[in-house]
C-alpha positions as CSV (number, residue, x, y, z in Angstrom):
1,X,80.3,107.0,104.9
2,X,78.4,108.4,107.8
3,X,79.7,107.4,111.2
4,X,78.1,107.7,114.6
5,X,80.2,107.3,117.8
6,X,77.8,106.4,120.6
7,X,79.0,106.6,124.2
8,X,76.8,104.5,126.4
9,X,76.9,105.9,129.9
10,X,75.1,104.2,132.9
11,X,75.0,105.9,136.3
12,X,74.2,102.7,138.2
13,X,77.2,100.4,138.8
14,X,77.6,97.8,141.5
15,X,81.3,98.4,141.9
16,X,81.4,102.1,141.2
17,X,78.0,104.0,141.2
18,X,78.2,107.3,139.3
19,X,81.5,106.6,137.7
20,X,80.9,108.5,134.4
21,X,80.6,111.7,136.4
22,X,83.5,110.9,138.8
23,X,86.3,113.4,138.5
24,X,89.6,112.2,136.8
25,X,92.3,114.9,137.2
26,X,89.7,117.5,137.6
27,X,87.4,116.5,134.7
28,X,84.5,114.1,134.6
29,X,85.4,110.6,133.2
30,X,82.6,111.0,130.6
31,X,83.9,114.4,129.5
32,X,87.3,112.8,128.8
33,X,85.6,110.0,126.8
34,X,83.8,112.6,124.7
35,X,87.1,114.3,124.0
36,X,88.5,111.0,122.8
37,X,85.6,110.7,120.4
38,X,85.8,114.2,119.2
39,X,89.5,113.8,118.5
40,X,88.8,110.8,116.3
41,X,85.8,112.3,114.5
42,X,85.8,113.9,111.0
43,X,83.1,115.9,109.2
44,X,81.1,112.8,108.5
45,X,81.1,111.7,112.2
46,X,78.6,112.5,114.9
47,X,79.1,111.9,118.6
48,X,76.3,111.3,121.2
49,X,76.2,110.1,124.7
50,X,73.4,107.5,125.3
51,X,72.1,107.2,128.8
52,X,69.0,106.4,130.9
53,X,69.9,108.7,133.8
54,X,68.7,112.2,134.2
55,X,71.9,113.2,136.1
56,X,74.1,112.2,133.2
57,X,71.7,113.9,130.7
58,X,71.8,117.1,132.8
59,X,75.6,117.0,132.9
60,X,75.8,116.6,129.2
61,X,73.4,119.5,128.6
62,X,75.6,121.7,130.8
63,X,78.7,120.7,128.9
64,X,77.1,121.0,125.5
65,X,77.6,117.3,124.8
66,X,74.9,115.8,122.5
67,X,72.9,113.3,124.5
68,X,70.1,110.8,123.8
69,X,67.9,109.2,126.4
70,X,67.5,105.5,126.1
71,X,65.3,102.9,128.0
72,X,66.4,101.6,131.4
73,X,65.8,98.1,130.0
74,X,68.9,98.2,127.8
75,X,70.9,95.2,129.1
76,X,74.3,96.2,127.6
77,X,76.1,99.1,126.0
78,X,75.5,97.6,122.6
79,X,71.7,97.6,123.2
80,X,71.9,101.2,124.4
81,X,73.9,102.1,121.2
82,X,71.1,100.6,119.1
83,X,68.4,102.4,121.1
84,X,70.3,105.7,120.4
85,X,70.6,105.0,116.7
86,X,66.9,104.2,116.4
87,X,66.1,107.8,117.4
88,X,68.3,109.3,114.7
89,X,66.6,110.7,111.6
90,X,69.8,110.6,109.6
91,X,70.9,107.0,110.1
92,X,74.7,106.3,110.1
93,X,76.3,103.6,108.0
94,X,78.8,102.7,110.7
95,X,78.4,102.8,114.5
96,X,81.2,102.8,117.1
97,X,80.4,101.8,120.6
98,X,82.8,103.7,122.9
99,X,82.1,103.0,126.5
100,X,81.5,105.9,128.8
101,X,84.0,104.6,131.4
102,X,87.0,104.3,129.0
103,X,88.7,107.7,129.2
104,X,92.2,106.5,128.4
105,X,91.3,105.0,125.0
106,X,93.7,106.4,122.5
107,X,91.7,108.4,119.9
108,X,93.8,106.9,117.1
109,X,92.3,103.5,118.0
110,X,88.8,104.9,117.4
111,X,90.0,106.5,114.2
112,X,91.5,103.1,113.0
113,X,88.0,101.6,113.1
114,X,86.6,104.4,111.0
115,X,89.4,104.1,108.4
116,X,89.0,100.3,108.2
117,X,85.3,100.6,107.8
118,X,85.8,103.0,104.9
119,X,87.6,100.3,102.9
120,X,86.1,97.1,104.3
121,X,82.6,96.6,103.1
122,X,82.2,93.0,104.1
123,X,83.0,92.8,107.8
124,X,80.0,92.9,110.2
125,X,82.1,94.2,113.1
126,X,85.5,95.9,113.4
127,X,87.6,95.9,116.6
128,X,91.2,96.6,117.6
129,X,93.8,94.2,118.9
130,X,97.4,94.8,120.1
131,X,100.1,92.3,119.5
132,X,101.9,91.7,122.8
133,X,105.7,91.7,123.3
134,X,107.1,88.8,125.2
135,X,107.4,91.0,128.3
136,X,103.8,92.1,128.0
137,X,102.7,88.5,127.6
138,X,104.6,87.5,130.8
139,X,102.9,90.4,132.6
140,X,99.5,89.2,131.4
141,X,100.2,85.7,132.6
142,X,101.2,87.0,136.0
143,X,98.0,89.0,136.2
144,X,95.8,86.0,135.4
145,X,97.2,84.1,138.4
146,X,95.3,86.6,140.6
147,X,92.5,87.8,138.3
148,X,91.9,85.0,135.7
149,X,89.1,86.9,133.9
150,X,91.1,90.1,133.4
151,X,92.3,90.6,129.8
152,X,90.9,89.1,126.6
153,X,93.0,87.6,123.8
154,X,92.2,86.8,120.2
155,X,93.3,84.6,117.4
156,X,93.2,86.0,113.9
157,X,93.8,84.7,110.4
158,X,96.2,86.0,107.9
159,X,93.8,88.7,106.7
160,X,93.1,89.9,110.3
161,X,89.7,88.3,110.6
162,X,89.0,87.2,114.1
163,X,88.7,83.4,114.6
164,X,88.1,83.4,118.4
165,X,88.3,85.4,121.6
166,X,88.9,84.1,125.1
167,X,89.6,85.0,128.7
168,X,92.3,82.3,128.5
169,X,95.5,83.2,126.7
170,X,95.2,81.9,123.2
171,X,97.0,80.4,121.3
172,X,98.8,78.1,123.7
173,X,102.5,78.1,122.7
174,X,104.2,74.7,122.9
175,X,107.6,76.0,122.0
176,X,108.4,79.7,122.6
177,X,110.8,81.2,120.2
178,X,111.7,84.6,121.7
179,X,114.1,85.7,119.0
180,X,111.3,87.9,117.6
181,X,110.3,91.0,119.6
182,X,106.6,90.2,119.4
183,X,104.8,87.2,120.7
184,X,102.0,85.5,118.7
185,X,99.4,86.6,121.2
186,X,97.0,89.5,120.5
187,X,95.2,91.3,123.3
188,X,91.7,92.5,122.5
189,X,90.7,96.0,123.2
190,X,87.0,96.4,124.0
191,X,86.0,98.8,121.3
192,X,83.6,97.9,118.6
193,X,82.4,99.3,115.3
194,X,79.3,97.9,113.5
195,X,77.8,98.2,110.1
196,X,74.3,99.4,110.8
197,X,72.6,96.3,109.5
198,X,75.0,94.1,111.5
199,X,74.2,96.0,114.7
200,X,70.5,95.7,114.0
201,X,70.9,91.9,113.6
202,X,73.2,91.5,116.6
203,X,70.8,93.0,119.1
204,X,68.0,90.5,118.0
205,X,70.2,87.5,118.7
206,X,69.9,85.6,122.0
207,X,72.9,85.2,124.2
208,X,75.0,82.3,122.9
209,X,76.5,79.3,124.6
210,X,80.2,80.4,124.6
211,X,79.3,84.1,125.2
212,X,77.7,83.0,128.5
213,X,80.6,80.7,129.5
214,X,83.3,83.3,128.8
215,X,81.4,86.5,129.5
216,X,82.3,87.9,126.0
217,X,79.6,89.5,123.9
218,X,81.6,89.2,120.7
219,X,81.3,85.4,120.8
220,X,77.6,85.8,120.1
221,X,78.5,87.3,116.7
222,X,81.0,84.6,115.9
223,X,78.6,81.8,117.0
224,X,76.0,83.2,114.6
225,X,78.3,83.4,111.6
226,X,79.0,87.1,111.7
227,X,82.4,88.3,110.7
228,X,84.7,90.3,112.9
229,X,87.7,92.1,111.4
230,X,90.5,93.2,113.6
231,X,92.8,96.2,113.2
232,X,96.2,96.0,114.8
233,X,97.0,99.0,116.9
234,X,100.0,100.1,119.0
235,X,99.9,101.8,122.4
236,X,103.4,103.3,121.5
237,X,104.4,103.5,125.2
238,X,101.0,104.8,126.3
239,X,99.3,103.1,129.3
240,X,97.4,100.0,128.2
241,X,94.7,100.8,130.7
242,X,91.5,102.1,129.1
243,X,88.5,101.4,131.3
244,X,87.5,102.5,134.8
245,X,85.7,99.7,136.7
246,X,86.3,100.7,140.3
247,X,87.5,103.6,142.5
248,X,90.9,101.9,142.6
249,X,91.0,102.1,138.8
250,X,90.2,105.8,139.0
251,X,93.2,106.3,141.4
252,X,95.4,104.3,139.0
253,X,94.3,106.4,136.0
254,X,94.9,109.6,138.0
255,X,98.5,108.5,138.6
256,X,99.0,107.6,134.9
257,X,97.7,111.0,133.8
258,X,100.1,112.8,136.2
259,X,103.2,111.2,134.8
């Protein structure tokens, strides 16, 4: 199985312009994401940055990071990943979209997608989830009082197939039995792997009703009958933060790396 890890990197950001090239503990955020991808890759895996900005392209060239230029019209990182794949002569079977502003993503989470894809030939999309402890669930509930659209949860069936994703905490729990260490709530981690045919199909679909209501791209796949397989991952004490959305996030990530 040939895998391509595509790192969409956009210079323009309303909240944090230039964030892929911002320094995090002395190293560009994008360089750290590339290192995550390299750590997860095997001999059948290629890694490319996909961008529409000459500054990011030039940085990648200086750092010997493979880079592909993609159109400015790409609306999402998923569209940019597809535009990158379209340029490749040797097409991959499986494509991972690893966002260029997610430097704290554990490399074993990326590897888990590759391993699942090697044995799962039916799922259109593969994505990781983490089962929350009761304390983590309480923390998420507290965060949502201030920022209700932070954090996405998922419901999954017995085989791990995703049934739904929401910015609300799902499922609602009528009676909480805290005798078990883990709650029944799974937090979604925004990392996706696609079969090539599934990615090609996905980018042709219009934005769906619940996708627009919740602001969650993966709902477009579910609303169009595509299957999403989850893999359960464990932070193992590592910080649950992955993405950098603002200068404040960069400061927070800096503190986490210094511990």
